[in-house]
N, C-alpha and C positions, 0 to 999 in steps of 0.2 A: 437586437435583443440577444443574439447568440453570444456576443462578446462581453456582455456584462452580467453580473449576478443580479437576478431579480430580487426585489425586496423580500418577497415571501420566502425565497430560498435562503437568503441571508438570515432571516429570523429563524428558520428551521435549523440552520447550522448552529446559530448561537444557542438555541434551546438544547440541542444535542450535547454541545460542549458543557452547558451548565448541569444537565441532568445525567451525564454519562456515568459519573462515579456513583450516584444514588441508584441508578438502574442496575449497575453492575453488582452492588451489594445484594440486591434481591435475586439476581440470577446465579450468583456464584455457587451456592451450595448445590443446586440442582445440576449445574453444568460440569462441575469438576470431574466426576467419574467418567462421564461420557466423553469429555474432551480429552482426558488422559488416554482413553482407548483410541480416539481419532488420531492423537499425536503419534502413538506407537504405530498405527497402521500406515502412516505416511513416511516413516523413517527410511524404508527401503527405496521408496520412490524418490525421496530427496537425494539419495546417493546417485541416481541416474539422470535426474532432470537438471535444468538450469544451464546457462551459457552466457558468456560475456556479450554485451550488446552496446550499441551507441544510438542515441536518439537526440531530439532537439528539446532543450529545456524551456522553461517559461520566459526566458529572456531572449529566446531565439538563437541560443548558442548550443553547439554540440556538447553532449554529456555522455560519458562512457563509464561503465562499471569499473574499468581499469583505473579511473581517476580516484576511486574510493578505496584502493588497496591500503591496508593498514587499519581500516575502519570496518565495523559491522554495518551492513546495509539492511535496512528494514523496508521491505518492498511490498506494495499493494497494486492491484489492477482495478480499474473501474472507469467511471466517466463523471463529468461534473454535473450532468443533469440527473444523476441517480438520486432518487427521492429519499432513500433511507440507508441502504447497506453501506454505501461508500462514505457518507458523512459519519456514520457510527464507527466504521473501521478507522477512519482518520482521527476521530476523537479518541479512540482507544490508543492509537499510536502516540498522539499528543500527550495523553495522560501517562503513558509508559515513559516517555522521554522526560517528562516533568519529575516522575518518581525516581528516575536514575540520577537526578541531580547533576553533579559535575561530570559524571561518566557519560552523559548524553552527548558530549562533544566528540566521543569516539563512535557515535552511531550516525549514519546518514540515512534519513527517511526519504523514501522515493515513492511517488505516485505516478503510474503509467496510465494514460488515458487510452481506452480502446475505441474512442469515438473521434477520429481525426477530422471528420466532416464538420463538427461543431466545436470541438475543443482546440481552439487556436492557442498559441503561446500566450497571447494577451488574456484570454479567458482563464487559462490555467494559472497565470500569475495572480489574478484577482481571487481565484478560488483557493489555492493553497495557502495564501496569506491568512485566511480566516482560521487556519488550524495551527500552523507553526512556521515561523519565519525561515527555518532551515529546511523545510520540506521542499523537495525538488519535484516539479511537475514536468512530465515528459510526454511528447507526442512524436508522430512520424507518419510516413505514408502507410496506407492500409496493409500493403503486402508485408512490409517490415514488421509492423505490429503483430500481424498474424503469425509470422515466423517466431517472434519472441514469445508470444503467448503459447505457441505449441511447445517450445523448449521448456516452458515452466508449467506445462500441463493445465493451462488456463483455457477454459471453454467459454465462448460467448457467441451470441447471436442477436441480430437485430429483430425487434418485434414491432410490427406496424400494421394496423388495420387497413384494409383496402381503401377505405374512404377517409383516412386520417392523414393530416399533414405533419404529424408529430410521431416520433418513435422512441422506444426505450431499448435498453440492452439487457438481455438475460446473461449473467456472467458469473464465473466462479468467484468466490469471496475469500479465499485463503490469504493468509499473510506468509511472506517468505523472508527468511533470514539468510543472508550471505555472510560467510565468515571473513576474517581479515585477508584471506588469500583469494576472495572472490568466488568461493565454492558454495553452492547451495547446501546449507547445513540443516535447515528446518523448514518444514511446510506446516503451518499452524492453522487450525480451522477457525472459521468465522465465529465470533462469539466468545473467544478465549478471554477470560478475565485479565485485567491489567496486570495483576500480580504474577500470573503465569507467564505472560509475555515478558515482563521485566526479568523473571527468573531465567527464561530462555536466552535473553539478550546477555545477561550477566555471565551465563555459562560460556558464551562465545567470547566475551570481553576478557575472560580470565585466561583464554588460550594465548600462548606466546605469540607476539606480533613478529612478523617477518618483513624484510624490506620489500617494497612494492615491486611487482613484476613489470619488467619493461616490455 
């Protein structure tokens, strides 16, 4: 069961994708002022966080941030068994890429699983396909994932009752934007409206592209 998406989870993802834009309209007015402040408060942190990394993608192949030089990387952390935050975040990423139109080819969306015990490459392959065919799902060993999470100021912890055989993860829910040179340029709070995410991506796309770093 760990390697396949359960029917209920598939239906939940489909529902989030259908209702994402409608829910966003209701949230946008109340969120904009607070999210603008949150964006500003993360600006200095973004200047000191982040680092190149290499993990295993959903095809079982190595993938590195260096391979995305010249593109903007849209990065999120989570796990495929996440009941709400991760599907909502990935739906927002998908909506933003759709809104970017042809410019979306200059953006590489990436989802890093913090749950290597359950999120195998096969499961990640099935999961990310529900959101966007260009979405890269990444996994690795627990120690490497912890190091990467620390570099990006991601906090997560396993939550499991003493008598339970099932666990969840409490984790940070920010989105991260890496510029064309692979530097962390934005740390964006969970719940950011799609329009604001698109605007942040467009700002980075307008920066002059440089040749990939060897």
